[in-house]
N, C-alpha and C positions, 0 to 999 in steps of 0.2 A: 973838752972834758964831758959836758953834755952827750952830745951825738953818740961816744961810746958806748955808755953804758947801757942804751937801747938793744943797740946790736948786741952786746956782751948777751944783756938779759934773753934776748932774741938766740942766739946760739942755745945758750945753756937751754932753753925751753924745748929745743928742735933736736938737744942730745936727749933729754929728755924723755921726750918722743920716741925719739929715733931705740932708744933703749929697750922701751917698753914694748916694739913690736918682738910678737915672736917670727915676725922675718925677717929682719933685719939685723945684722952684726954692728952696731953700734964705734963699735971699734976701728974699725976697715976705712969708717968714713971723717973726712974733715964737711964743715959745716961754716962757712963762710960769711956775714951778714953785713949792708950795706946800705942804708937809708931804704929800707921796706926790701931790697932784691936779696935773696938767700942761694948758693952756691953750694952745691954738692960735688963735692971731688972724693974719691976711691975706689973701691972696688967691690962687689957685691956678688955672688954666686948666681944667677941667672937674671934672663931679664923682667921678673914676675918681681925679684925685689928692690932691681931700681923703681921698676915702677909703684913698687909700695909705697916707699922710700917718697915720693914725686907727688904719690897722694893722701901722703899724714900733712902735708908743708902747705895741703891747699887748706887745708882746717884752720889754720895758726890762725890767732889774731896778727897783724901784722907784717905779715906776708904778701906783699904788693907780686910779686914775680917768682917766678923759680927758673933757674939753669943746672938742670939735673945732666951733668956731668959724671956722672958716674959708669965707671968700667965695669962690663962684664968678663970674667973668671970660670972659663965653664971649669 
C-alpha cells in the first residue's frame, strides 16, 4: 500500500498542474504513474498541446520518465 500513496499523490499533482494550464483540457487526459514513470493518454487538439503537457511534467519532482502517448485530434 505504501507504494500506491506516492503514485496517487504524483497523479493528483500532475492533474492539478494540467488543470491550471491554459493550453490543455485535462478532462480528456488520463495520467498513470508508477515508480517515477508518468504515462499520458488521451486526446488533445494540437501538437502544441501535446508538447505543453509533456513540458509541464519535466518540472515535477518525482517524475523520472515521461511517456507521452497523447493523440492529436484535429
